[in-house]
C-alpha positions as a Python dict, from the first residue, in 0.01 Angstrom:
ca = {
    (1, 'N'): (0, 0, 0),
    (2, 'P'): (-309, 166, 164),
    (3, 'D'): (-506, -71, -35),
    (4, 'E'): (-356, -412, 31),
    (5, 'A'): (-525, -687, 195),
    (6, 'S'): (-594, -728, 567),
    (7, 'G'): (-334, -990, 706),
    (8, 'Y'): (-153, -1084, 992),
    (9, 'F'): (80, -791, 1000),
    (10, 'P'): (-110, -488, 834),
    (11, 'L'): (-396, -321, 1019),
    (12, 'E'): (-752, -421, 896),
    (13, 'R'): (-799, -236, 551),
    (14, 'D'): (-1107, -14, 712),
    (15, 'V'): (-915, 77, 1018),
    (16, 'R'): (-588, 147, 799),
    (17, 'L'): (-771, 391, 559),
    (18, 'D'): (-957, 564, 824),
    (19, 'L'): (-623, 643, 1023),
    (20, 'L'): (-440, 755, 721),
    (21, 'E'): (-732, 961, 618),
    (22, 'R'): (-746, 1133, 958),
    (23, 'L'): (-360, 1172, 980),
    (24, 'L'): (-356, 1327, 625),
    (25, 'G'): (-657, 1570, 718),
    (26, 'A'): (-471, 1693, 1028),
    (27, 'G'): (-159, 1782, 820),
    (28, 'V'): (70, 1497, 918),
    (29, 'S'): (318, 1440, 617),
    (30, 'H'): (542, 1184, 749),
    (31, 'W'): (460, 872, 984),
    (32, 'F'): (774, 666, 1123),
    (33, 'C'): (700, 347, 1271),
    (34, 'G'): (869, 33, 1365),
    (35, 'H'): (880, -320, 1508),
    (36, 'Y'): (778, -478, 1181),
    (37, 'H'): (1087, -677, 1133),
    (38, 'R'): (1149, -566, 800),
    (39, 'N'): (1215, -213, 642),
    (40, 'S'): (930, -80, 449),
    (41, 'V'): (822, 263, 280),
    (42, 'G'): (478, 351, 129),
    (43, 'T'): (286, 683, 28),
    (44, 'F'): (-91, 772, 80),
    (45, 'D'): (-212, 1027, -140),
    (46, 'K'): (-546, 1195, -147),
    (47, 'D'): (-683, 1552, -271),
    (48, 'G'): (-308, 1669, -364),
    (49, 'K'): (-170, 1569, -31),
    (50, 'T'): (102, 1288, 41),
    (51, 'L'): (139, 1088, 375),
    (52, 'E'): (471, 905, 356),
    (53, 'V'): (485, 596, 581),
    (54, 'V'): (817, 481, 679),
    (55, 'V'): (849, 159, 874),
    (56, 'T'): (1179, 53, 1009),
    (57, 'G'): (1254, -322, 1091),
    (58, 'A'): (1410, -434, 1451),
    (59, 'V'): (1764, -325, 1562),
    (60, 'G'): (1824, -732, 1590),
    (61, 'G'): (1703, -986, 1336),
    (62, 'N'): (1479, -882, 1055),
    (63, 'I'): (1226, -1128, 859),
    (64, 'Q'): (1347, -1259, 509),
    (65, 'T'): (1026, -1289, 293),
    (66, 'D'): (943, -1643, 169),
    (67, 'P'): (854, -1564, -208),
    (68, 'E'): (626, -1858, -217),
    (69, 'G'): (446, -1731, 113),
    (70, 'D'): (217, -1438, 189),
    (71, 'P'): (413, -1149, 278),
    (72, 'L'): (120, -991, 490),
    (73, 'G'): (108, -1341, 667),
    (74, 'L'): (294, -1589, 846),
    (75, 'T'): (345, -1771, 544),
    (76, 'G'): (568, -1509, 413),
    (77, 'M'): (830, -1527, 683),
    (78, 'K'): (1153, -1727, 544),
    (79, 'T'): (1414, -1690, 791),
    (80, 'I'): (1550, -1416, 1017),
    (81, 'A'): (1863, -1229, 905),
    (82, 'A'): (2099, -1024, 1140),
    (83, 'H'): (2294, -819, 881),
    (84, 'K'): (2383, -443, 847),
    (85, 'Q'): (2196, -446, 524),
    (86, 'Y'): (1859, -549, 710),
    (87, 'S'): (1908, -451, 1074),
    (88, 'G'): (2062, -202, 1313),
    (89, 'L'): (1972, 123, 1436),
    (90, 'R'): (1815, 324, 1182),
    (91, 'V'): (1844, 754, 1174),
    (92, 'V'): (1572, 880, 970),
}
């Protein structure tokens, strides 16, 4: 979510929004990145244009979120899972 709060994992909100706006303004439609240790996808929409951001987890273990913690911070990390559903090489 482009408007989510700043935290341990996401970029500072002002930096994130500036970067997303610059990428969208340059005609970028997809941004693929990784090493978040979780799989995630989101979109940034502005002026009728959409930028899709796809984040893949690590090839090895991936963080399982603690529902009682903050998923954007360290308290949101419950355990590490290494399973074909959560980890492994992703081809997008």
